C-alpha positions in Angstrom: -67.1 -15.2 78.1 -67.4 -15.8 74.4 -64.3 -15.5 72.3 -64.2 -13.4 69.1 -63.8 -15.4 65.9 -60.4 -14.9 64.4 -60.5 -12.9 61.2 -57.8 -12.5 58.6 -56.6 -9.0 57.7 -56.8 -8.0 54.0 -53.0 -8.5 53.8 -53.2 -12.0 55.2 -56.0 -12.9 52.8 -54.0 -11.6 49.9 -50.9 -13.5 50.9 -52.8 -16.7 51.3 -54.4 -16.1 47.9 -51.0 -15.5 46.4 -49.9 -19.0 47.7 -52.8 -20.6 45.9 -52.1 -18.6 42.8 -48.5 -20.0 42.9 -50.0 -23.5 43.1 -52.3 -22.9 40.2 -49.5 -21.6 37.9 -47.0 -24.3 39.1 -49.5 -27.1 38.4 -50.2 -25.6 35.0 -46.4 -25.4 34.4 -46.9 -21.7 33.5 -43.4 -20.3 34.4 -44.2 -16.9 32.9 -47.1 -16.4 35.3 -45.1 -17.8 38.2 -42.3 -15.2 37.6 -44.9 -12.4 37.8 -45.5 -13.4 41.4 -41.9 -12.4 42.3 -40.3 -9.0 42.7 -37.7 -8.0 40.1 -35.0 -8.8 42.7 -36.8 -11.9 43.9 -34.9 -15.1 44.9 -35.7 -18.8 45.0 -33.7 -21.1 47.2 -34.5 -24.7 46.1 -32.9 -27.8 47.5 -29.8 -29.1 45.7 -29.7 -25.9 43.5 -27.8 -22.7 43.7 -29.5 -19.4 44.7 -31.5 -17.9 41.8 -31.7 -14.2 42.0 -33.6 -11.8 39.7 -36.3 -12.4 37.2 -34.2 -14.3 34.6 -32.6 -16.6 37.1 -35.9 -17.3 38.9 -37.5 -18.1 35.5 -34.6 -20.5 34.7 -34.7 -22.2 38.1 -38.5 -22.7 37.9 -38.3 -24.1 34.4 -35.4 -26.4 35.3 -37.3 -27.7 38.4 -40.4 -28.4 36.3 -38.3 -30.1 33.6 -36.2 -32.2 36.0 -38.9 -33.4 38.3 -42.1 -33.3 36.2 -44.1 -32.2 39.4 -47.7 -33.0 39.6 -50.5 -32.0 41.9 -48.7 -29.5 44.1 -50.7 -28.7 47.2 -49.7 -26.1 49.9 -51.1 -25.4 53.3 -50.3 -22.0 54.7 -49.7 -22.4 58.5 -48.7 -18.8 59.4 -48.7 -15.3 57.9 -47.0 -12.3 59.7 -47.3 -8.8 58.3 -45.5 -5.6 59.3 -46.2 -2.7 57.1 -45.1 -3.6 53.5 -43.1 -6.6 54.6 -44.4 -10.0 55.4 -43.6 -13.7 55.6 -45.6 -16.8 55.3 -44.8 -20.4 55.9 -46.3 -23.8 55.6 -46.1 -27.3 54.1 -46.4 -28.8 50.7 -47.0 -32.1 48.9 -46.5 -33.1 45.3 -45.8 -36.0 43.1 -42.4 -35.9 41.4 -40.4 -37.9 38.9 -37.2 -39.4 40.3 -33.9 -39.6 38.3 -34.7 -43.2 37.6 -38.1 -42.3 36.1 -40.3 -43.6 38.9 -42.9 -41.4 40.7 -42.6 -40.4 44.3 -44.8 -38.5 46.7 -42.7 -35.6 48.1 -43.7 -33.6 51.2 -41.9 -30.7 52.8 -42.0 -27.2 54.1 -41.6 -23.7 52.8 -41.1 -20.1 53.9 -41.7 -17.0 51.7 -40.6 -13.4 52.3 -42.9 -10.9 50.7 -43.0 -7.2 49.9 -46.0 -5.0 49.0 -45.3 -3.1 45.8 -47.9 -0.8 44.2 -50.5 -2.4 46.4 -49.7 -6.0 45.4 -47.9 -8.6 47.5 -44.9 -10.1 45.6 -42.4 -12.8 46.6 -38.9 -11.5 47.6 -37.6 -14.9 48.7 -38.9 -18.4 48.4 -37.2 -21.3 50.2 -38.4 -24.8 50.4 -37.1 -28.3 51.2 -38.2 -31.9 51.3 -39.0 -33.9 54.4 -37.6 -37.0 52.7 -34.5 -38.4 54.4 -31.2 -38.2 52.4 -31.1 -42.0 52.2 -34.4 -41.9 50.3 -33.0 -39.4 47.9 -29.8 -41.5 47.4 -31.9 -44.5 46.3 -33.9 -42.6 43.7 
C-alpha cells in the first residue's frame, strides 16, 4: 500500500516562512523589521537576559543582542510546527557565529521554541525562547 506524501497546511507553510523571514532580518541586523514579526504583547526570552515584554522591550533586547554578540550567518531549521486554530508553536535548532566578550569568534548552536498567534490573517510571534547548546564551562572561558 502506497503512503500519501506529507503535505504542509497553509498555516504550517506560513509559520516556516516566518522563521526564514526572521533569519533574513536578523542577518541584516534590521531590528525594526524583526519587531514587526512579534505581536504587540510579544516576548523574547534570551539566555542570560531578563524577559523582554512588549514592542519596545523586544526592540531593545534584539538591538542589545546584535550589539553585544555581533551575530553572523544565523541559520534555523524548523523541526516541528503544531497549529490549533489561531494559536501555534514551532521549534527547531539554530547555528550562528558570534563574537565572544574577549573579541574572538565562536560557532554557537542551540535550540528554540516560538509561540505564535494569528492576527488579522498573519502569524506573529507571541513568545520566542532560545538557548545555546554550549556547556557553561565553554561560556566561562569566553
